[in-house]
C-alpha positions, 0 to 999 in steps of 0.5 A: 722348100722355100727359096731361102731354104734352097739357097742355104742348102746350095751354099752348104753344098758348095762349101762342102765341095770347096772343102773336099777340093782343098783336101784332095789337093792336100793328099796329092802333094809329094811328101818331104823326105822322112829326115826333113823337118816338115815330114811329121806335119805333112803326114798329119795333114795327109791323115786329116785330108784322107779322113775328110775324104773318108767322111765324104765317101760315107756321105755319098754311101760309098762305104768300101771307098770310105774304109779305104780312105780311113785305112790310108788316114790311119797309116799316115798317122802311124807314119807321123808317130813313128817319125816322132818317136823314132829315137825312142823306138830305135832304143827299143830295137835289139839289133842295128838291123832293126834300127835301120829298118825302122828308119828306112822302111817303117817310117816312110812306108809303114808296111801293112803286114807290120802295122800290128807290131809297129803299133805295139812298139808305139804303145811301149813309148806312150801311145796307149791303146793304139794297137786295138785301133790298128786291129780295127782299121785292118778289119776295115782294110779287109772290108774295103776289098770284100764288102759285107760278108755274113759268113765272116770268112773274108770280112769281119763285117756282116753288114754295111752298118757295122762297117760304117760304125767302125769307120766313124769311130776310127776317124774320131779317134784319129782326129783326137790323137792328132789334136793331142800332138799339138804341143809336140809337133810343128803346128801351123795354120794349115794343120789347124784349119784342116783339123777344124774342118774334120771336126766340123764334119765329124760333129755334124754327123754323116748321113750315109746314103743307103746305109 
């Protein structure tokens, strides 16, 4: 390796580390209250930050950690969408109790056991295909805890390679859905910067070590 090549590699590594440090700071921030104006933006930033960390884990060959981060990223996206569409969702609810639950539990917590039903509600208000992606992320959630399982009893993934393919596809879909919200949410410079960082990481490809 020439000195110029080595210097370029070191610079690339340092830039990546700076980007990762920035998103770690991002996902550790306290969330504003769901009723506040900045809640949706904060959740989208969280989703993108967790996405970038998932890509970093993939780069290091830590597929189960990457699956966990992808799950957190998708959950944050669902929270943002639930808050964005809250009034439409409440109009679909059959009882006052259901409307209260959507506001007090679904938006701030996105309970894992309710992610499928909440995704179906989001489809009803215009977010086509999101249920299938939620199913995939729930499969990855199982993979996070059980790893590859050729028997298919504890995890839907027989190999790490299968899980990596789904992690990448979910993260690409998440970035696409976040970008599609530009005209509907408060879109600041920070959101734009983090989205572009995620897109660069996705477009650059992830060389998963030992995968």
